[in-house]
C-alpha positions as CSV (number, residue, x, y, z in Angstrom):
1,X,90.4,101.1,119.1
2,X,88.2,104.1,119.4
3,X,86.7,105.4,122.7
4,X,83.6,103.5,123.5
5,X,84.3,100.6,121.2
6,X,83.1,97.4,123.0
7,X,85.7,94.8,123.8
8,X,85.1,91.4,122.1
9,X,84.2,89.6,125.3
10,X,81.9,87.1,123.5
11,X,84.6,86.1,121.0
12,X,88.1,84.7,121.1
13,X,90.8,87.3,121.1
14,X,94.6,87.2,121.1
15,X,94.9,90.5,123.0
16,X,97.4,90.2,125.9
17,X,96.9,91.7,129.4
18,X,99.6,94.2,128.7
19,X,97.9,95.4,125.5
20,X,94.5,95.6,127.4
21,X,96.1,97.8,130.1
22,X,97.6,100.0,127.4
23,X,94.2,100.4,125.7
24,X,92.6,101.3,129.0
25,X,95.4,103.8,129.8
26,X,94.9,105.5,126.4
27,X,91.2,106.0,126.9
28,X,91.1,106.9,130.6
29,X,92.2,110.6,130.3
30,X,89.7,111.3,127.5
31,X,86.9,109.6,129.4
32,X,87.7,111.4,132.6
33,X,87.8,114.7,130.8
34,X,84.3,114.0,129.3
35,X,82.7,112.6,132.4
36,X,84.3,114.6,135.2
37,X,85.9,117.6,133.5
38,X,83.1,119.9,134.6
39,X,82.7,118.7,138.2
40,X,82.1,121.8,140.4
41,X,84.5,122.5,143.2
42,X,81.6,123.6,145.4
43,X,77.8,124.2,145.2
44,X,75.2,122.1,143.4
45,X,75.9,120.1,140.3
46,X,74.8,121.7,137.1
47,X,74.1,118.4,135.4
48,X,73.3,114.9,136.6
49,X,75.1,111.7,135.7
50,X,72.2,110.5,133.6
51,X,72.4,113.5,131.4
52,X,76.0,112.7,130.6
53,X,75.9,108.9,130.4
54,X,72.4,108.7,128.9
55,X,71.6,105.6,131.0
56,X,71.3,104.6,134.7
57,X,70.9,101.8,137.1
58,X,69.0,101.2,140.4
59,X,67.3,104.6,140.6
60,X,64.8,105.3,143.3
61,X,61.8,107.4,142.3
62,X,61.0,110.6,144.2
63,X,57.9,109.0,145.8
64,X,59.1,105.7,147.3
65,X,56.8,104.2,150.0
66,X,58.5,101.6,152.1
67,X,57.6,98.0,152.0
68,X,55.2,96.9,154.8
69,X,52.9,94.1,155.6
70,X,49.6,93.3,157.4
71,X,49.6,90.0,159.3
72,X,46.7,88.1,160.9
73,X,46.6,84.7,162.6
74,X,44.2,82.7,164.5
75,X,44.5,79.2,166.1
76,X,42.6,76.6,168.1
77,X,43.9,73.7,170.1
78,X,42.2,70.6,171.6
79,X,43.5,68.1,174.1
80,X,42.5,64.6,172.9
81,X,43.8,62.8,175.9
82,X,46.3,59.9,175.8
83,X,49.1,62.6,175.7
84,X,47.9,63.9,172.3
85,X,47.0,67.5,171.3
86,X,45.6,68.6,168.0
87,X,45.7,72.2,166.7
88,X,44.8,74.2,163.7
89,X,46.3,77.6,162.8
90,X,45.5,80.0,160.0
91,X,47.8,82.8,159.0
92,X,47.5,85.6,156.4
93,X,50.3,88.0,155.5
94,X,49.8,90.7,152.9
95,X,52.8,92.7,151.7
96,X,52.3,96.0,149.9
97,X,54.8,98.2,148.1
98,X,57.0,95.2,147.4
99,X,60.1,96.2,145.4
100,X,60.1,95.2,141.8
101,X,63.5,95.7,140.5
102,X,65.4,96.5,138.7
103,X,62.9,97.4,136.0
104,X,64.0,99.3,132.9
105,X,61.4,102.0,132.6
106,X,63.2,103.3,129.5
107,X,62.2,100.0,127.7
108,X,65.6,99.8,126.0
109,X,65.4,96.1,125.6
110,X,62.7,96.5,123.0
111,X,65.2,98.0,120.6
112,X,66.1,94.4,119.8
113,X,62.5,94.0,118.5
114,X,63.0,97.1,116.2
115,X,61.1,99.3,118.6
116,X,62.1,102.7,120.1
117,X,62.8,103.1,123.8
118,X,60.8,105.7,125.8
119,X,63.7,108.2,125.5
120,X,64.8,108.1,121.8
121,X,67.9,106.2,121.1
122,X,71.1,108.3,120.6
123,X,72.4,108.5,117.0
124,X,75.9,107.6,118.3
125,X,77.1,105.5,121.3
126,X,78.5,106.7,123.6
127,X,77.0,110.3,123.6
128,X,78.3,112.5,126.4
129,X,76.8,115.7,125.1
130,X,74.6,117.1,127.8
131,X,72.3,118.9,125.4
132,X,71.3,115.7,123.6
133,X,68.1,114.3,124.9
134,X,68.5,110.7,124.1
135,X,69.4,107.4,125.7
136,X,72.1,104.8,125.0
137,X,70.9,102.1,127.4
138,X,68.5,101.0,130.1
139,X,67.4,103.2,132.9
140,X,66.4,100.9,135.7
141,X,64.3,101.7,138.7
142,X,63.3,100.1,142.0
143,X,59.5,100.2,141.6
144,X,57.5,99.9,144.9
145,X,54.4,98.6,143.2
146,X,54.5,94.9,144.0
147,X,52.1,92.9,146.2
148,X,52.1,89.5,147.9
149,X,49.4,87.6,149.7
150,X,50.1,84.5,151.7
151,X,47.3,82.3,153.2
152,X,48.2,79.2,155.1
153,X,46.3,76.6,157.2
154,X,48.4,74.2,159.4
155,X,46.7,71.3,161.1
156,X,49.0,69.4,163.5
157,X,48.6,66.5,165.9
158,X,51.3,65.8,168.5
159,X,51.9,63.1,171.0
160,X,54.5,63.7,173.7
161,X,56.9,61.0,174.7
162,X,55.1,58.4,176.7
163,X,55.0,54.6,176.6
164,X,58.3,54.7,174.7
165,X,57.1,56.6,171.6
166,X,56.2,60.1,170.3
167,X,55.1,61.6,167.0
168,X,54.1,64.7,165.1
169,X,51.9,64.7,162.0
170,X,51.3,68.0,160.2
171,X,49.5,69.1,157.1
172,X,49.9,72.5,155.5
173,X,47.5,73.9,152.9
174,X,49.1,77.2,151.6
175,X,49.0,79.8,148.9
176,X,51.4,82.5,148.1
177,X,50.4,85.0,145.4
178,X,53.1,87.4,144.2
179,X,54.4,89.1,141.1
180,X,56.9,86.6,139.7
181,X,58.5,88.5,136.8
182,X,57.4,92.1,136.3
183,X,59.8,92.6,133.4
184,X,57.7,90.2,131.3
185,X,55.1,93.0,130.7
186,X,56.1,96.5,131.8
187,X,52.6,97.8,130.9
188,X,51.0,95.4,133.4
189,X,53.1,94.1,136.3
190,X,50.2,91.9,137.5
191,X,50.3,89.9,134.2
192,X,52.8,87.7,136.1
193,X,50.9,87.7,139.4
194,X,50.3,84.1,140.5
195,X,51.1,81.3,143.0
196,X,54.7,80.4,143.7
197,X,54.7,77.7,146.4
198,X,53.5,74.1,146.3
199,X,50.0,73.9,147.5
200,X,50.2,71.0,150.0
201,X,52.8,69.8,152.4
202,X,52.4,66.7,154.6
203,X,55.0,65.7,157.2
204,X,55.0,62.8,159.7
205,X,57.8,62.3,162.2
206,X,58.3,60.2,165.3
207,X,60.6,58.3,167.7
208,X,60.2,54.8,169.1
209,X,62.2,53.5,171.9
210,X,63.1,49.8,172.0
211,X,64.7,47.5,174.6
212,X,68.4,47.5,175.1
213,X,68.6,51.3,174.4
214,X,67.8,51.1,170.7
215,X,65.9,54.0,169.2
216,X,64.2,54.4,165.8
217,X,63.5,57.8,164.4
218,X,61.6,58.4,161.2
219,X,60.5,61.3,159.1
220,X,58.2,61.1,156.0
221,X,57.6,64.1,153.8
222,X,55.4,64.7,150.8
223,X,55.4,68.1,149.0
224,X,53.0,68.7,146.0
225,X,54.1,70.0,142.6
226,X,55.4,73.5,142.3
227,X,53.3,75.9,140.1
228,X,54.7,76.6,136.6
229,X,53.8,78.7,133.6
230,X,54.7,77.5,130.1
231,X,56.5,80.0,127.8
232,X,57.2,80.4,124.1
233,X,60.7,81.6,123.3
234,X,61.8,83.7,120.3
235,X,58.7,86.0,120.1
236,X,57.8,89.3,121.7
237,X,54.0,89.9,121.6
238,X,53.7,92.9,123.8
239,X,56.7,95.0,122.8
240,X,58.6,94.7,126.0
241,X,61.7,93.3,124.4
242,X,61.3,90.0,126.4
243,X,61.4,87.1,124.0
244,X,60.4,84.5,126.6
245,X,56.7,85.0,126.3
246,X,54.3,83.5,128.9
247,X,51.5,81.4,127.4
248,X,49.1,83.0,130.0
249,X,49.5,86.4,128.3
250,X,48.7,85.1,124.9
251,X,45.6,83.1,125.9
252,X,42.7,85.1,127.5
253,X,41.4,83.6,130.8
254,X,44.5,81.6,131.5
255,X,45.9,82.4,134.9
256,X,49.7,82.9,135.4
257,X,51.4,79.9,137.1
258,X,48.2,78.0,137.4
259,X,49.6,74.7,136.1
260,X,50.2,72.2,138.9
261,X,47.9,74.6,140.9
262,X,44.5,74.0,139.5
263,X,45.3,73.7,135.8
264,X,46.2,70.4,134.3
265,X,47.0,68.8,130.9
266,X,43.5,69.3,129.6
267,X,43.7,73.1,130.2
268,X,47.1,73.2,128.5
269,X,45.8,71.4,125.5
270,X,42.9,73.8,125.3
271,X,45.2,76.8,125.7
272,X,47.5,75.5,122.9
273,X,44.6,75.1,120.6
274,X,43.4,78.6,121.3
275,X,46.9,79.9,120.7
276,X,47.3,78.1,117.4
277,X,44.0,79.3,116.1
278,X,44.4,83.0,117.2
279,X,48.1,83.9,117.4
280,X,50.2,81.3,115.6
281,X,51.3,82.4,112.1
282,X,51.1,86.1,112.9
283,X,54.1,88.3,113.1
284,X,55.5,89.2,116.6
285,X,56.7,92.7,117.6
286,X,60.3,91.5,117.0
287,X,59.5,90.5,113.5
288,X,59.5,86.7,114.1
289,X,56.7,84.6,112.8
290,X,54.8,83.1,115.8
291,X,55.2,79.3,115.7
292,X,52.5,76.8,115.9
293,X,52.7,74.8,119.2
294,X,52.5,71.0,119.6
295,X,52.1,69.3,122.9
296,X,54.0,66.0,123.0
297,X,52.1,62.8,123.9
298,X,54.3,62.1,126.9
299,X,55.3,65.0,129.1
300,X,55.0,66.3,132.7
301,X,55.1,69.7,134.2
302,X,56.6,68.6,137.5
303,X,56.3,65.9,140.1
304,X,55.7,65.8,143.9
305,X,58.6,65.3,146.2
306,X,58.6,62.2,148.4
307,X,61.2,61.4,151.1
308,X,61.3,58.8,153.8
309,X,64.2,59.2,156.2
310,X,65.1,56.8,159.1
311,X,67.7,56.8,161.9
312,X,68.7,53.9,164.1
313,X,70.5,54.8,167.4
314,X,72.2,52.5,169.9
315,X,73.1,54.1,173.2
316,X,75.7,52.9,175.7
317,X,75.5,54.3,179.3
318,X,79.0,54.2,180.6
319,X,78.4,56.3,183.7
320,X,75.5,58.4,185.0
321,X,76.7,61.4,183.0
322,X,78.8,59.7,180.4
323,X,77.2,58.2,177.3
324,X,78.3,56.9,173.9
325,X,76.0,56.6,170.9
326,X,76.3,54.9,167.5
327,X,73.8,55.7,164.8
328,X,73.0,55.0,161.2
329,X,70.9,57.4,159.0
330,X,69.1,56.6,155.8
331,X,67.8,59.5,153.6
332,X,65.2,58.9,150.9
333,X,65.4,55.3,151.9
334,X,63.2,54.1,149.1
335,X,65.3,56.0,146.6
336,X,62.3,57.8,144.9
337,X,63.5,59.6,141.9
338,X,62.0,63.1,142.7
339,X,62.6,64.3,139.2
340,X,63.2,68.0,138.5
341,X,62.3,70.2,135.5
342,X,64.4,73.2,134.6
343,X,62.7,76.6,135.0
344,X,59.6,77.5,133.0
345,X,58.7,74.7,130.5
346,X,59.4,75.9,126.9
347,X,56.5,74.9,124.7
348,X,58.4,75.3,121.4
349,X,61.3,73.1,122.6
350,X,61.9,69.5,121.9
351,X,62.6,69.0,125.6
352,X,59.3,70.4,126.8
353,X,58.0,68.5,129.8
354,X,61.0,66.2,130.1
355,X,62.9,65.8,133.4
356,X,66.4,67.3,133.6
357,X,67.6,65.9,136.9
358,X,66.8,64.8,140.4
359,X,66.3,66.8,143.5
360,X,69.7,67.6,145.0
361,X,71.7,65.3,142.8
362,X,74.5,67.8,142.5
363,X,74.8,69.2,146.0
364,X,72.2,67.9,148.5
365,X,73.1,65.2,151.0
366,X,69.9,64.5,152.9
367,X,66.1,64.5,152.6
368,X,64.7,64.5,149.1
369,X,67.9,63.8,147.3
370,X,69.2,60.4,146.0
371,X,69.3,57.7,148.6
372,X,72.1,58.4,151.0
373,X,73.4,56.5,154.1
374,X,75.7,57.8,156.8
375,X,77.0,56.4,160.1
376,X,78.4,58.2,163.0
377,X,78.9,58.2,166.8
378,X,78.7,60.7,169.6
379,X,80.4,60.8,173.0
380,X,78.6,62.8,175.7
381,X,79.9,63.7,179.1
């Protein structure tokens, strides 16, 4: 095995651990001599690591402004009488110089599309000759050019515990705009600037006290659909080397992540028609023929999340400061499916718009997941 030859990590191999250690030990002296043989004993380094390795990771630019944000909030509150208060709060948070990382500013990924990186590719890999001005891999940077803007309105009505019941009802209307995936278009980071949070969130919770120390607690939650952006795989239309191409970049006027956030199925059908008439059939930057897209007759881009949770408690007062409670809890009592869809929907896939699971079916025990029941007790003294 020659120095620099890749190990067959993606294929089966019968190499033993002892043989692997032997290969490493054979190559370490030569690699150390090439990489560290000219390390100065004192004074400044005559060359940088990147000049030797021809690639780099997590580099900070010379001009690196720190992330900061501007925050504004205003609220009003009104006493309605009958132990109830209603309030409305608006908040805005704008983040500037958000870190976008790690972005390969050498554009080495586009070599997979037959294109050249920013720094020409070395004729041989590896190339440790300091005088060769070439690259053998990506050179990633932390780029402080991101931006995020959050606007949220929260309306809430509360009733304190009196006459054996209390409740809180809140409604949030929110919007968070941020750069989702800057690596999709390294020529225009804001091509992937769009909403990332569900637009609406309604929550109602309360407690009712019954005779004989019974207590019923309830919580009902409704969260609207999460914004998504359909993609087409296997093509690179902008030369970034990214072959998961957003539909919003191929169709003028289509906003990133607007689906489930102002855009619906009619907008998707129109965008697909535009794509098929203007882009489909051409040759992408990676040499692939751009496929013609077909929207299935039955599909969805996401569903709201519903959950109704209940708790029944029975309290036994043994002494003034000694109490014993028994309770039963019911999560997602009506067992609403709350279907999930994996990542960005792939338009040129047979599974486009088809559910892949349920909220929390693998790990969540609680609100939003499959119906769950638990019982317990508590002794307080």
